[in-house]
C-alpha distance (Angstrom), angle and dihedral (degrees) to the residues before:
residue distance angle dihedral
M1 . . .
P2 3.85 . .
A3 3.83 90.9 .
T4 3.86 91.8 49.8
R5 3.81 91.7 48.2
K6 3.79 90.8 48.3
S7 3.85 91.7 50.0
A8 3.80 91.9 48.8
T9 3.79 91.3 48.2
A10 3.80 91.3 49.6
S11 3.88 93.0 49.5
A12 3.83 95.8 46.7
P13 3.86 95.4 83.3
R14 3.80 90.1 48.6
V15 3.83 91.7 52.9
R16 3.82 91.3 49.3
R17 3.80 90.3 48.9
M18 3.84 91.5 51.5
M19 3.82 90.6 49.3
L20 3.81 90.8 51.2
Q21 3.79 90.8 49.1
A22 3.82 91.4 49.7
R23 3.82 91.6 48.4
S24 3.81 90.8 48.2
F25 3.83 90.5 50.2
I26 3.81 91.5 51.4
W27 3.80 95.1 50.0
T28 3.82 96.6 38.4
V29 3.83 100.6 39.8
L30 3.80 115.9 14.3
V31 3.79 98.8 39.2
P32 3.86 94.5 49.8
I33 3.82 90.1 47.1
V34 3.83 92.8 51.6
L35 3.80 92.5 45.1
G36 3.80 90.8 46.7
V37 3.81 91.8 51.4
L38 3.81 90.9 48.9
V39 3.80 93.3 47.8
V40 3.80 92.4 46.3
G41 3.82 90.8 47.7
V42 3.78 91.4 50.0
L43 3.81 91.3 48.4
I44 3.79 91.7 47.9
L45 3.78 92.7 50.1
T46 3.79 91.9 46.0
T47 3.77 92.8 46.9
W48 3.80 91.3 46.7
S49 3.74 91.6 51.8
V50 3.79 93.8 48.0
L51 3.77 96.2 44.4
S52 3.81 92.6 44.6
A53 3.76 88.4 55.7
M54 3.79 90.2 50.1
G55 3.80 91.2 53.9
W56 3.84 103.1 -118.2
N57 3.79 116.6 -170.6
T58 3.81 128.4 -139.0
D59 3.81 96.8 -88.2
Q60 3.76 91.7 51.5
W61 3.72 91.0 49.8
A62 3.84 90.4 49.0
G63 3.81 91.7 52.1
A64 3.80 91.4 47.8
G65 3.79 88.8 49.4
A66 3.80 90.8 51.7
W67 3.78 90.1 49.8
L68 3.77 91.3 46.7
S69 3.83 90.6 47.8
G70 3.80 90.7 51.4
I71 3.79 90.9 49.0
G72 3.82 89.5 50.1
T73 3.79 91.7 48.2
L74 3.79 91.3 48.9
S75 3.78 90.2 48.0
A76 3.82 90.8 49.1
V77 3.80 91.2 49.6
G78 3.81 91.1 47.6
F79 3.78 91.2 46.8
A80 3.83 90.7 48.7
Y81 3.78 90.7 48.9
W82 3.81 90.6 48.3
Q83 3.80 91.5 47.9
N84 3.81 91.2 48.2
S85 3.80 89.6 50.1
E86 3.79 90.6 49.9
Q87 3.81 90.5 50.3
R88 3.78 90.6 50.1
N89 3.81 90.3 49.7
R90 3.80 91.4 48.6
H91 3.80 90.9 46.6
R92 3.79 90.4 49.5
I93 3.81 91.6 48.6
E94 3.80 91.8 47.1
T95 3.82 90.8 46.7
E96 3.79 91.3 50.7
A97 3.81 90.5 46.9
L98 3.81 89.8 48.3
E99 3.81 90.8 49.4
I100 3.81 90.5 48.7
R101 3.80 91.1 49.8
H102 3.79 90.6 45.6
Q103 3.81 91.4 48.7
T104 3.80 91.1 47.2
Q105 3.80 90.4 48.9
L106 3.81 90.6 48.8
E107 3.80 91.7 49.8
T108 3.81 90.6 47.6
E109 3.79 92.0 49.1
K110 3.81 90.7 44.7
R111 3.80 91.4 51.2
H112 3.79 91.3 46.2
H113 3.80 90.9 48.0
G114 3.81 90.3 49.0
E115 3.80 90.6 51.0
Q116 3.81 89.8 49.9
L117 3.81 90.8 49.5
E118 3.81 91.2 49.3
A119 3.80 90.6 49.3
Q120 3.82 90.9 48.6
E121 3.80 90.9 47.6
R122 3.79 90.8 50.8
Q123 3.80 89.9 48.2
H124 3.80 91.6 47.9
G125 3.79 89.7 47.2
L126 3.78 90.7 53.0
Q127 3.80 91.4 46.9
L128 3.81 91.1 47.2
S129 3.80 90.9 49.1
A130 3.80 90.1 49.7
V131 3.82 91.7 48.7
R132 3.81 91.1 46.2
A133 3.81 90.9 49.2
E134 3.80 90.2 48.7
L135 3.81 91.0 49.0
D136 3.81 91.0 47.9
E137 3.79 90.4 49.5
G138 3.80 90.8 48.1
Q139 3.80 90.8 48.3
R140 3.80 90.2 47.9
R141 3.81 91.4 51.3
H142 3.80 90.5 45.5
N143 3.80 91.5 50.4
A144 3.79 90.1 47.3
Q145 3.81 90.0 51.5
L146 3.80 90.6 48.2
R147 3.80 90.9 49.9
E148 3.79 90.5 48.0
Q149 3.81 92.4 48.6
R150 3.80 91.3 46.3
N151 3.79 90.3 48.7
L152 3.82 90.5 50.0
R153 3.81 90.9 49.9
Q154 3.79 90.0 49.5
I155 3.80 91.4 49.5
E156 3.80 90.2 48.5
A157 3.81 90.5 49.2
I158 3.82 92.0 50.3
T159 3.82 91.0 45.6
D160 3.81 91.7 50.4
L161 3.80 90.5 47.9
L162 3.81 91.2 50.9
D163 3.82 89.6 50.6
R164 3.80 89.8 52.9
I165 3.81 91.6 48.8
T166 3.81 89.3 47.6
T167 3.79 88.9 55.0
L168 3.81 89.3 51.6
I169 3.80 93.7 48.5
V170 3.82 93.0 46.8
A171 3.81 91.1 49.2
I172 3.83 91.7 48.1
S173 3.81 90.5 47.4
R174 3.80 92.4 52.3
L175 3.78 89.8 45.7
R176 3.79 90.0 52.1
M177 3.82 91.0 50.9
D178 3.81 90.3 52.5
L179 3.81 92.6 47.2
T180 3.81 90.4 46.9
T181 3.80 89.5 53.5
I182 3.82 90.4 53.4
I183 3.81 92.2 49.0
L184 3.82 93.0 48.1
A185 3.81 90.1 49.5
R186 3.78 90.4 56.7
Q187 3.77 94.4 47.3
G188 3.83 98.4 43.8
T189 3.79 138.0 54.1
P190 3.79 109.2 -69.2
D191 3.80 121.1 -125.2
D192 3.78 132.9 176.6
A193 3.83 96.5 -104.3
L194 3.78 93.0 49.8
E195 3.79 91.5 44.8
E196 3.80 91.0 52.8
R197 3.77 90.8 48.9
V198 3.80 93.4 49.0
H199 3.80 89.9 47.7
A200 3.81 91.0 52.4
I201 3.82 90.7 48.8
K202 3.82 92.2 49.3
V203 3.79 90.7 49.4
K204 3.79 89.8 51.4
L205 3.79 92.0 47.2
H206 3.79 95.1 42.0
G207 3.74 90.5 95.1
W208 3.76 117.2 13.2
P209 3.83 121.5 -70.7
D210 3.79 116.4 -104.2
E211 3.79 91.5 -123.7
F212 3.82 89.5 63.4
M213 3.79 96.9 47.7
D214 3.80 98.6 83.5
I215 3.81 99.1 28.2
P216 3.83 95.9 98.7
Y217 3.79 91.5 48.5
R218 3.80 92.5 45.6
M219 3.80 91.7 49.3
T220 3.82 92.8 49.2
A221 3.81 92.4 47.6
G222 3.80 91.9 46.8
F223 3.81 94.8 51.7
S224 3.83 91.7 44.1
A225 3.81 92.1 53.2
T226 3.79 91.2 45.9
R227 3.82 92.4 52.2
M228 3.81 89.8 49.0
Y229 3.81 93.1 55.4
L230 3.81 96.7 38.5
T231 3.81 97.5 58.6
D232 3.82 94.1 121.1
T233 3.81 97.8 46.3
S234 3.78 127.3 103.1
A235 3.78 125.7 -76.8
T236 3.80 88.8 -116.8
L237 3.79 93.0 64.5
A238 3.81 91.3 43.9
E239 3.81 91.7 52.4
T240 3.81 91.6 45.8
L241 3.81 91.9 51.7
K242 3.79 90.4 46.9
A243 3.81 90.7 53.7
L244 3.81 89.7 47.4
E245 3.82 91.5 50.7
E246 3.81 91.9 51.0
A247 3.82 91.4 48.4
C248 3.81 92.0 49.4
S249 3.80 91.3 48.8
T250 3.80 90.4 50.9
L251 3.81 91.8 48.9
A252 3.83 93.0 47.5
A253 3.82 89.6 50.8
E254 3.82 93.9 45.8
A255 3.82 94.4 53.2
P256 3.86 97.7 72.4
A257 3.82 90.4 40.3
T258 3.82 90.8 55.3
V259 3.80 90.7 46.8
S260 3.80 89.9 53.5
K261 3.82 92.0 48.8
V262 3.81 95.0 49.5
V263 3.81 101.4 37.0
H264 3.80 103.0 34.4
H265 3.82 104.4 23.7
G266 3.79 101.1 36.5
S267 3.78 97.4 -119.0
D268 3.81 117.1 163.8
S269 3.82 96.7 -165.4
L270 3.78 127.4 98.6
S271 3.80 94.2 175.1
D272 3.82 94.2 112.3
L273 3.79 91.0 53.8
D274 3.80 91.5 47.1
Q275 3.82 91.6 47.9
A276 3.79 89.5 52.0
A277 3.82 92.5 47.3
N278 3.82 98.1 49.6
P279 3.86 95.0 64.4
V280 3.80 88.7 51.3
L281 3.80 91.2 55.7
N282 3.82 92.7 45.1
A283 3.82 94.6 46.3
L284 3.81 90.1 43.9
T285 3.81 91.6 54.0
D286 3.81 91.7 48.6
A287 3.81 93.1 46.9
V288 3.79 92.9 49.3
H289 3.81 92.1 50.1
V290 3.81 93.6 48.5
A291 3.82 93.0 44.7
S292 3.81 91.1 48.7
D293 3.81 91.2 52.6
E294 3.81 95.9 46.0
L295 3.81 99.6 39.3
K296 3.82 94.9 36.9
C297 3.78 90.5 -128.4
P298 3.84 121.3 126.6
F299 3.80 101.4 -133.3
A300 3.81 115.6 -170.4
S301 3.78 101.9 -104.1
E302 3.79 103.0 170.6
S303 3.80 103.0 46.7
F304 3.82 92.6 77.0
S305 3.78 93.4 52.7
E306 3.79 92.2 45.5
L307 3.80 90.9 48.4
F308 3.78 93.2 52.1
E309 3.83 92.4 44.9
Q310 3.80 91.3 51.6
F311 3.80 92.0 52.3
R312 3.78 91.8 46.4
K313 3.80 92.6 50.2
A314 3.78 89.9 48.2
G315 3.77 89.3 51.8
D316 3.78 91.9 49.0
E317 3.79 91.2 50.5
K318 3.76 90.4 51.6
């Protein structure tokens, strides 16, 4: 039903146009022809009557017929020319109307096409914005994961470095206890048990204990790895770790020198070893505090100091 109504509505202007053309043809062609025939017939009859009364002969009637034939021919030519002119005018009007309809249709289609393009552009813009937002979100998550992984590697590097420094402090503390035992044996009354213990310590320290052999290498490797993972941290943490590395190197170098002084040269002073150990504890405390603040990880900063103090007290008591 909607399609039939739409077809009938679309054909209605064409039917009206055909009716107007038919009406125009009747009034502009058929009616003049009929009237012309009637007028010519009346004139012929009137002329015939008049001339018959005047007694025209055959030649006169032939000449009048020739004149009348010429007038008819001229009228036919004029009528044909008029009809041709009317057809040209109608063709021109129809052509102009067709061009107007065609131009209107083109403008309508152009406007509709432009609206479609604008709608597609808006849709593409929305899709592009959604894709860009998704890419930005993915990049943000990726960057967050990278930061988290980098932070974990930095925490692991700091933790490994602290373990290496703990090994150094524990080894130095045990060494200090052994050296303290030797010093106390010299200053006090000797007995067999103490003499055996001192002898065992001297045998152990005659060369260099195994636990000290790889400490310098382990310290160097630990600080190198830490610097590699802490490239994007602040200058404060870098300077603190540098000070800690220098203090650890000094302590590791002072340990064999102190052993040589006490065991082979009879020295009773451990002040050089203590002076080398104190900067390590101070720099370690500073480094742990700075690393905890920057990496948001609560490293244990006091256990190292407490551990070293306990070993030193134990050595003093010995």
